C-alpha positions in Angstrom: 0.0 0.0 0.0 1.4 3.4 -1.0 2.1 6.0 1.6 1.8 8.8 -0.8 -2.0 9.4 -0.4 -1.6 9.4 3.4 1.3 11.8 3.2 -0.7 14.1 0.8 -3.7 14.0 3.2 -1.5 14.9 6.2 0.1 17.8 4.3 -3.3 19.1 3.2 -4.7 18.8 6.7 -1.9 20.7 8.3 -1.6 23.3 5.6 -4.2 25.7 7.1 -2.5 25.5 10.5 0.9 26.1 9.0 -0.3 29.0 7.0 -1.9 30.6 10.0 1.3 30.2 12.0 3.3 31.8 9.2 0.8 34.6 8.9 1.0 35.5 12.6 1.3 39.2 13.0 4.9 40.2 13.8 3.9 42.5 16.7 1.4 40.1 18.2 3.1 39.9 21.6 3.2 43.7 21.8 -0.4 43.8 20.7 -1.4 41.4 23.5 0.5 43.5 26.0 -1.3 46.6 24.9 -4.7 44.9 25.1 -4.0 43.6 28.6 -2.7 46.9 29.8 -5.6 49.1 28.5 -8.4 46.6 29.2 -7.0 45.7 32.6 -6.8 49.5 33.5 -10.4 50.0 32.4 -11.8 47.0 34.4 -9.7 48.1 37.4 -11.0 51.7 37.1 -14.6 50.5 37.4 -13.7 49.3 40.9 -11.3 52.1 41.7 -13.9 54.9 41.2 -16.4 53.2 43.4 -13.8 52.8 46.2 -12.7 56.4 45.9 -16.3 57.7 46.0 -16.9 55.7 49.2 -13.7 56.8 50.9 -14.2 60.5 50.0 -17.8 60.5 51.4 -19.5 60.9 48.0 -21.1 57.5 48.5 -21.5 54.2 46.7 -24.3 55.7 44.5 -21.9 58.4 43.2 -19.3 55.6 42.6 -21.9 53.8 40.6 -22.6 56.8 38.5 -18.8 57.2 37.8 -18.6 53.5 36.8 -21.6 54.0 34.5 -19.9 57.0 33.0 -17.0 54.8 31.9 -19.5 52.4 30.2 -22.2 54.6 28.6 -20.0 56.3 25.9 -19.4 52.8 24.4 -22.8 53.4 22.7 -21.2 56.0 20.4 -19.0 53.2 19.1 -20.3 53.2 15.5 -19.2 56.8 15.1 -15.8 56.1 16.5 -15.5 53.1 14.2 -16.3 55.3 11.2 -13.3 57.5 12.1 -11.1 54.5 12.4 -12.1 53.2 9.0 -11.4 56.6 7.4 -7.8 57.1 8.6 -4.8 55.5 7.0 -3.0 54.7 10.3 -5.3 53.5 13.1 -2.4 53.4 15.6 -2.4 57.2 16.0 -6.1 57.3 16.8 -5.7 54.4 19.3 -2.8 56.1 20.9 -4.7 59.4 21.2 -7.7 57.6 22.6 -5.7 55.7 25.3 -3.9 58.9 26.2 -7.2 60.8 26.6 -8.5 57.9 28.7 -5.4 58.1 31.0 -5.6 61.9 31.4 -9.3 62.0 32.0 -9.1 59.2 34.5 -6.4 61.0 36.4 -8.4 64.2 36.4 -11.5 62.4 37.7 -9.3 60.9 40.5 -8.0 64.3 41.5 -11.4 66.1 41.4 -13.5 63.5 43.2 -14.0 64.7 46.8 -12.2 68.0 46.1 -14.4 69.7 43.6 -18.1 69.6 42.6 -19.1 66.0 41.7 -20.3 67.0 38.3 -16.8 67.8 37.2 -15.5 64.4 38.2 -18.4 62.9 36.4 -17.6 64.8 33.2 -14.0 63.6 33.4 -15.2 60.0 33.7 -17.5 60.5 30.7 -14.5 61.8 28.7 -12.5 58.7 29.7 -15.4 56.5 28.7 -15.5 58.0 25.3 -12.3 56.1 24.5 -14.0 52.9 25.5 -14.9 51.7 22.0 -11.2 51.9 21.0 -10.0 49.5 23.7 -12.6 46.9 22.6 -13.6 46.5 19.0 -11.3 49.3 17.8 -8.2 47.4 19.0 -9.5 43.9 17.9 -10.2 45.1 14.3 -6.5 45.0 13.7 -6.4 41.2 13.9 -7.1 38.7 11.2 -6.4 35.0 12.0 -8.3 32.7 14.2 -5.4 32.2 16.6 -4.9 36.0 17.0 -8.6 36.5 17.8 -8.5 33.6 20.3 -5.5 35.2 22.1 -7.3 38.6 22.0 -10.3 36.9 23.7 -7.9 35.7 26.4 -6.9 39.2 27.1 -10.4 39.9 28.3 -10.1 37.0 30.8 -6.8 38.5 32.1 -8.3 42.0 32.3 -11.5 40.8 34.1 -9.5 38.9 36.7 -6.4 41.0 37.2 -7.8 44.5 36.7 -10.2 44.6 39.7 -7.8 42.7 41.8 -5.0 45.1 41.1 -7.3 48.1 41.9 -8.3 46.5 45.2 -4.7 45.7 46.2 -3.4 49.2 45.2 -6.2 50.8 47.0 -5.2 49.0 50.2 -1.5 49.9 49.8 -1.6 53.5 48.6 -5.3 54.4 48.7 -8.0 54.6 46.0 -6.8 57.9 44.5 -3.3 56.5 44.2 -4.7 53.3 42.7 -6.5 55.3 40.0 -3.3 57.1 39.3 -1.5 53.9 38.7 -4.3 52.7 36.4 -4.1 55.9 34.5 -0.4 55.5 34.1 -1.0 51.9 32.8 -3.4 53.3 30.2 -0.8 55.9 29.1 1.8 53.1 28.7 -0.7 51.3 26.5 -1.1 54.4 24.4 2.7 54.7 23.9 3.2 51.1 23.2 0.4 50.9 20.6 2.5 53.3 18.4 5.2 50.6 18.1 2.8 48.1 16.5 3.3 47.2 12.9 1.2 49.2 10.4 -1.8 47.3 9.0 -1.7 46.0 5.5 -4.5 47.5 3.5 -5.9 46.5 0.2 -6.4 50.2 -0.8 -3.7 52.9 -0.4 -6.3 55.5 0.4 -9.1 54.5 2.9 -12.4 54.0 1.1 -15.1 56.5 2.1 -18.4 54.8 2.7 -21.9 56.4 2.6 -23.5 57.0 6.0 -26.0 54.2 5.7 -23.4 51.6 4.7 -23.0 50.1 8.2 -26.7 49.6 8.8 -27.1 48.1 5.3 -24.2 45.7 6.1 -25.9 44.4 9.2 -29.4 44.2 7.6 -28.2 42.6 4.4 -25.5 40.2 5.7 -27.0 37.1 7.4 -23.9 36.4 9.5 -23.7 40.0 10.8 -27.3 39.8 11.8 -26.5 36.6 13.8 -23.4 38.2 15.3 -25.5 41.2 16.5 -28.2 39.0 18.0 -25.7 36.7 19.8 -23.8 39.6 21.2 -26.8 41.5 22.5 -28.4 38.5 24.2 -25.1 37.1 25.5 -24.4 40.6 26.9 -27.8 40.4 28.7 -26.7 37.2 30.3 -23.1 38.1 31.4 -24.2 41.7 32.3 -26.2 40.4 35.3 -23.1 38.8 36.9 -21.7 41.8 38.8 -25.1 42.4 40.3 -26.1 38.8 41.1 -23.0 37.2 42.4 -23.2 38.8 45.9 -26.9 37.9 46.0 -26.3 34.4 44.9 -23.6 33.9 47.5 -26.0 35.1 50.2 -28.7 32.7 48.8 -26.2 29.8 49.2 -25.4 30.7 52.8 -22.1 32.5 52.2 -21.0 36.1 52.7 -21.9 38.5 49.9 -18.2 39.2 49.5 -17.7 35.6 48.4 -19.4 36.6 45.1 -16.1 38.0 44.0 -14.7 34.5 43.8 -17.5 33.5 41.4 -16.5 36.4 39.1 -12.9 35.3 39.4 -13.8 31.8 38.4 -15.7 33.2 35.4 -12.7 35.3 34.4 -10.2 32.5 34.9 -12.4 30.1 32.9 -12.6 32.6 30.0 -8.8 32.9 30.0 -8.3 29.1 29.9 -11.0 28.6 27.3 -9.5 31.2 24.9 -6.0 29.9 25.4 -7.1 26.3 24.7 -8.7 27.2 21.3 -5.6 29.3 20.5 -3.5 26.2 20.9 -6.0 23.8 19.3 -8.7 25.5 17.2 -12.2 23.9 17.1 -13.6 22.7 13.8 -16.7 24.1 12.2 -18.1 27.5 11.2 -17.5 30.3 13.8 -21.2 31.1 14.5 -22.1 27.4 14.8 -19.3 27.0 17.4 -20.7 30.2 19.1 -24.2 28.6 19.3 -22.8 25.5 21.0 -20.9 27.7 23.5 -24.2 29.5 24.3 -25.9 26.2 25.1 -23.1 25.2 27.4 -23.3 28.6 29.2 -27.0 28.3 29.6 -26.8 24.8 31.1 -24.0 25.9 33.5 -25.9 29.0 34.6 -29.1 26.9 35.1 -27.1 24.4 37.2 -25.7 27.2 39.4 -29.2 28.7 39.8 -30.8 25.4 40.8 -27.8 23.9 42.7 -27.8 23.6 46.5 -24.1 24.4 47.2 -21.7 27.3 46.8 -19.0 24.9 45.4 -21.3 23.9 42.6 -21.9 27.5 41.7 -18.2 28.2 41.7 -17.6 25.3 39.3 -20.5 26.4 37.1 -19.1 29.9 36.8 -15.8 28.4 35.8 -17.6 26.4 33.1 -19.5 29.5 31.9 -16.2 31.3 31.5 -14.6 28.2 29.8 -17.3 28.5 27.1 -17.3 32.3 27.0 -13.7 32.5 25.9 -14.3 30.4 22.7 -17.7 32.2 22.2 -16.0 35.6 22.0 -13.3 34.4 19.7 -15.8 32.7 17.4 -18.1 35.7 17.2 -15.1 38.0 16.4 -13.9 35.6 13.8 -17.4 35.7 12.2 -17.1 39.5 12.2 -13.8 39.4 10.5 -15.1 37.0 7.8 -18.4 38.9 7.1 -17.4 42.5 7.5 -16.4 44.4 4.3 -12.9 45.7 4.5 -14.0 49.3 4.3 -16.3 48.8 7.3 -14.2 46.5 9.3 -13.5 48.8 12.3 -17.1 50.0 12.4 -18.4 46.4 12.5 -16.0 45.4 15.2 -16.7 48.5 17.4 -20.5 48.2 16.8 -20.7 44.6 17.8 -18.7 45.3 21.0 -21.0 48.3 21.7 -24.0 46.1 21.3 -22.6 43.7 23.9 -21.8 46.5 26.3 -25.3 47.9 25.8 -26.9 44.6 26.5 -24.8 44.2 29.6 -25.8 47.7 30.9 -29.4 46.9 30.3 -29.0 43.5 32.1 -27.5 45.3 35.2 -30.8 47.2 35.5 -33.0 44.2 34.8 -31.2 42.2 37.5 -32.7 44.5 40.0 -36.1 43.2 39.0 -35.1 39.9 40.5 -36.0 41.3 43.9 -32.8 40.5 45.6 -32.7 36.9 44.5 -29.4 35.8 43.0 -30.9 32.5 41.9 -33.7 34.3 39.9 -31.2 36.7 38.3 -29.0 33.8 37.3 -32.0 32.0 35.9 -32.7 35.1 33.8 -29.1 35.0 32.5 -29.5 31.3 31.6 -32.6 32.2 29.7 -30.7 34.9 27.8 -28.0 32.5 26.7 -30.5 29.9 25.6 -32.6 32.4 23.8 -29.5 33.6 21.9 -28.8 30.0 20.8 -32.4 29.3 19.7 -32.7 32.7 17.9 -29.5 32.0 16.1 -30.9 28.6 14.8 -34.1 30.4 13.7 -32.0 32.9 11.7 -30.0 30.0 10.1 -33.3 28.3 9.0 -34.7 31.6 7.6 -31.4 32.2 5.7 -31.5 28.7 4.3 
């Protein structure tokens, strides 16, 4: 029996993996460093502003407004994405955005408790206006499945390390000093992003698109409709976590502070899941993989909501994260495949903004649960399952 067919089959099966390894972006390590720095600084700042508001006497409610101010401007993402698509070198816009974020965060930290609250709130809103750049704006530079999986892993690192760093620094040097360190971290990201390799573009001059092009892309492209639906509903699910974890811990007979461990398990699981698929990519179409991940997340969330023990909830949150890492990577891969080149940044930023918008709405809806962590988590499980079912409906309609 000849070994030539077997050899040919082996070479053909490994060709895509080899091509992807060869096409790895030269500055990938620097990119991942930038992503971890800026996203970790942002996640840490969410905690830092609340701690500083409490310490200065402004109160937790004021801290919540400041944290919301860092999130709300994400909704202007489509306009920021349009700017990115119209410039030749995105690095300068990213650097400017990260620098503005750093400066505005430092100003908010200095003003809070020393000047009228509205001034600190305005500075936080200015910092939040750079939010779309640290999410979809940064991710739009990537192209291969492995790069997008590693990019997804940076969110796991940021979710876990950012708030932890803010809490530790606040204990050592105070919340104001902690925010200063986080601002310096964002500034370092802004400087480092300038060292990334320039993007290879098909056109020398950026293509100017009509104003309705982005909306038309989402309404006319089936995969982009699926991406938008998955991201909004998944955001509704994960957005309840910060609100429900202390409630769920109390429901399970633990202290409310133990809810932080549930979030840590979720963040760590997301990191592990993203790294695993970066090492060994999963087969199948991206959005089909995303739908499977949503079903796993729904099952794990339901198990935690119905389970009798805290340990079971801890494991379930780890499983949710383990599926969330591949989910994010798969959805961003689908964005990359379906988005026209001239709208790439707008599509990435818009999908990220949709997820943030869904998460913000979920935070408010979680209050409807009446103080029950189990009920809020059941709502999250329903959102994940609804996303998976709705995705299948769209597939059938498209077929």
